[in-house]
C-alpha positions in Angstrom: -145.4 29.1 -4.4 -149.1 29.6 -4.6 -151.4 27.6 -6.0 -155.1 28.3 -7.2 -157.2 25.2 -8.3 -160.2 25.6 -10.4 -162.5 24.0 -12.7 -164.7 21.6 -10.4 -168.5 21.7 -10.2 -171.4 19.4 -10.4 -171.5 17.2 -13.4 -173.5 13.6 -14.2 -171.7 10.4 -14.1 -170.3 9.6 -17.3 -169.5 13.5 -18.0 -166.0 15.4 -17.9 -164.3 18.2 -16.3 -160.7 19.7 -16.6 -159.1 20.8 -13.4 -157.1 23.9 -13.7 -153.9 24.8 -11.2 -152.2 28.3 -11.6 -148.9 28.6 -10.1 -147.8 32.2 -8.8 -144.1 31.7 -10.4 -142.7 29.7 -13.3 -143.4 26.0 -13.1 -140.8 25.1 -15.4 -138.4 24.6 -12.7 -140.8 22.7 -10.2 -139.9 19.2 -10.6 -143.2 17.5 -9.9 -146.6 18.8 -9.8 -149.8 16.8 -9.2 -153.4 16.4 -8.1 -155.0 14.9 -4.9 -158.3 14.5 -3.8 -160.2 14.1 -0.6 -163.9 12.9 -0.5 -165.8 13.2 2.8 -164.8 11.6 5.8 -161.6 10.2 4.0 -158.2 10.6 3.7 -156.4 12.5 1.1 -155.2 10.5 -1.7 -153.1 10.6 -4.8 -154.7 11.0 -8.1 -152.0 12.1 -10.8 -148.4 13.6 -10.9 -146.3 15.0 -13.8 -142.9 15.8 -13.6 -140.9 18.5 -15.4 -140.0 16.4 -18.1 -143.7 15.5 -18.7 -143.5 11.8 -17.3 -146.7 11.0 -15.7 -148.4 8.6 -13.1 -152.0 7.9 -12.2 -153.8 6.4 -9.4 -155.1 3.0 -10.5 -158.7 4.4 -9.7 -158.3 7.1 -12.5 -156.1 5.7 -14.8 -157.3 5.2 -18.4 -160.0 8.1 -17.6 -158.0 10.9 -16.7 -154.9 12.8 -18.2 -152.4 15.0 -16.5 -150.5 17.7 -18.4 -148.7 21.0 -18.0 -148.3 24.2 -19.7 -145.2 25.8 -18.9 -145.7 28.8 -20.8 -149.1 29.5 -18.5 -147.6 28.2 -15.5 -150.7 25.8 -15.2 -151.3 22.2 -14.6 -154.4 20.5 -16.1 -156.4 17.5 -14.8 -158.5 16.1 -17.6 -161.2 13.9 -15.9 -163.5 11.7 -18.4 -166.0 9.2 -17.5 -166.8 10.6 -14.0 -168.1 8.2 -11.4 -169.9 9.2 -8.1 -167.1 7.8 -6.4 -165.0 10.8 -7.9 -166.7 13.3 -5.9 -164.1 15.1 -3.9 -162.2 18.2 -3.0 -159.3 18.3 -5.5 -156.0 19.6 -4.7 -152.9 20.6 -6.8 -149.9 20.5 -5.1 -145.9 21.3 -6.4 -143.0 19.7 -5.0 -139.6 21.9 -5.6 -137.8 20.7 -2.5 -140.6 22.2 -0.2 -144.4 21.3 -1.0 -147.0 23.7 -1.6 -150.8 23.1 -1.7 -153.8 25.1 -3.5 -157.0 25.4 -1.8 -158.7 22.9 -3.8 -161.7 22.6 -6.0 -165.0 20.6 -5.4 -166.1 18.1 -7.8 -169.5 16.4 -7.2 -170.5 13.7 -9.5 -174.3 12.8 -9.3 -175.7 9.5 -10.3 
């Protein structure tokens, strides 16, 4: 599975972004899709995930500010992020877990104070 993430950019603190992750195959059968991020000098960390049934889970750091969703018809997973903070600055990666795990190349989110 190839994943293409997009939607990153430069935004001021308090702003919003919607990240998109398009898969090269139908995501209907992909049990788990998620978003992770890696800030400069830090390890990659979990952000949010969504199951094929629509169940979601979020990291405490983004909970209540973010919404993960999936559009099976468009083979796309979204991450809506609101009230962005400078500490949200990172490269955001999407992944798909279907027995194997695939990662996209990432999209950079920069939040200025």
